N, C-alpha and C positions, 0 to 999 in steps of 0.2 A: 024504157026497155024492160022487158020481162025478166023476172028474177031467175028463171031457169036458163034463159039465154045468157044472162050475165055470168052465171056459174059455169056454163059450158065454155064460154069464151075465156074465162079465167083458167079453167082446167086445160084448155087447148094451149094457151100461152105458157102455162107452167110445164106442160109436157114437152113443148117445143124447146124450152130452155134446157131441159134435162138431156135431150138428144143432140144439142148443139155441139159442133166441133170447130176446128179451125177452118177459116175460109181459105180459098185459093190465094187470095191476095196476102193474107198473113203468112202462109207457108212460103210464098214467093219472096217476101221480105226477109224471112229467116234464112232462106237459102242464099240470097244475095249477100247478107251480112256474113255468113259463114265463108262464102267465096272470097269476099274482100279480106277477111282475116287470114285465110289460107294464102292469098296472094302476097300478103305482107310477111307472113311467117316463113314461107318456103325459101325465099332467097336468103333470109337470115340463117336458117338452118343449114343450107348448103354452104354458106360462107364459114359457119362454125366448124362443119366437118372438114372443109378444106384446110382451115387453120390448124385443126387437130392433126391432120395428116402431115402438114408442113412441120409442125412441132415434133412429130414422130421422127422425121428425117434428121432434124437438128439434134435431137436427143440421142438417136442411134449413132450419128457421126461423133458426137461428144464422147459417148461410151467407147467407141472404137479407138478414138485418139487416146483416151486414158488407158485403155488396155494395151495399146501399142507402146505407151510410155513405160508401163510396167514390164512388158515383154523386153523392151530395150534395156532396162536396168538389170534384168535377170539373165539376159542372153548376150552379154558382151556387146552391147550397142547394136545388135541386129534387129531386124523387124520381122514380124510374123507375116507369112505370105498367104495364109489361109485363115478362114474364120474359125476352123476347128482348133487351130493353135491359140487363138485369142480367147475362145469360149466366152463371148460377151452375151450375157443374159439369154435372150431368145434368139440372138443372131448366131446360130451355129450351123456349120456346114463344112464339108471337106474341101471345098474349093475356094477360089478367090472371089467368087460371086455369090451373093445371097439375095433372095427375093422375099419381100413382105407383100402384103396385099396392096400396098400403094407404091412402094419404091423398090428399085433394083440397086443393090450396093456392090460396087466394084472396088476391090482392095488392090492397090498397085504399089509395088516396091520398085523404086527407080533410083538410079544413080543421079546425083546432083540435087537440085532443089525442086520440089520438095523431095526429101529422101523417101517418105512414105506418103502416098496420096490415097484419097477415098473419094469416090464419086457416088452420089445418090441421084438416080434418074427416075422420074415418075413412070410408072408402068402403063396406066390406063388414062388417068385424069390429066387432060392437057392444060388444065388451069393451075396445076401445081408447078412450083418453081424448082429448078434443079439446084442441087447443093454440091459443094466440093469441100474437101478438107485436106490439110497436110500437116505432117509432123516433121520438124526440122531439128537436127542436132547440130551443135556448134560448141566451140570453146568459149567459155565466158571470160571475164576479166581476170579471174584467178587461174586461168588455164585449165579449168575443169570442164568435163562434158556437161552440157546443159541441153535442154530441149524446149521448144516452144511450138505452139500449134495455132491454127486458125481454121475457121469454117466460113466459107463464102457462099452467099446465096445469089442466084442470078437476078438481074434487074427485072426481068419479065418472064412469064411462063413461056416455055418453049425455047428460050435462049440458053446458051451454054454458060454454066457457072465456071468462071476462071479459077484455076488453082491458086492458092495463096502464094505470095512471093515474099522472099526475105529481102529486107532492106537494111542497110548499115552493117553492123557487126554480127547480124544473125538473130538478135533478140527481137527485132521489130518485124512484124509481118503485116502486109497489106493485101487487099483483094484488088487485083488489077481491073482496069476498065470501069471503075466507078461502081462495081458491085458492092453489096452490103456485107460487111464483116459481122458475123453473128457472134462468135466467141473466140477469144484468144486466151490461151492458158499455157503454162510452162513453169519451169523451175529456174 
C-alpha cells in the first residue's frame, strides 16, 4: 500500500474516533437501567411517605392525649372541647376539628368511656389507616383520680379504628376488634 494512502487512512480513522458518540444501543441500555432503578425505588419511596404520614397521626394523637391530661389536672378533671383550649404544637384551631395535609382530627368529649376521644381520619390517601384514641379517668387503688390512655390503629386502610375500651378497674385499656394498640400511657 502506498504511503500517502496509509497516512490518509490513519487520519480518517483518527478523525472518526474524535467525533464518535454513544450508539443508539448504548443509550437504550442506559435508559432501560434507569427505568428499572426507578421502578424499584418509587414503591419504596411511596411506602416511606405513607409511613411518615401514619407516624404523624400517632404523634399528634399522643400530643393531644398528653395535653388533655394536663388540661384535666388544671381544670378540675374537665376535658378541653376545642383545639384552641389545648394549644398543642401546630394543632391549633377554634373548633373540635382540625385538618392537616394528611389527616382530619376530631376531638370528642363524651360521657362514659372513653371520657375523651380523638379520631384521626385520612383526608385523601386511601392507603392510610384510621386511628383513634381515648383518655379515661378513674379512681386508683388509693382512691385518687388517675388517668390512662390508648391509641388504636385500624387493622386495614379504610376500616374504622375502634375507640379504646377500659377493662377491669380502669387502668387496663384494650383496642376492641383485634386492632393494634399503639401507645398506652397514664399515671
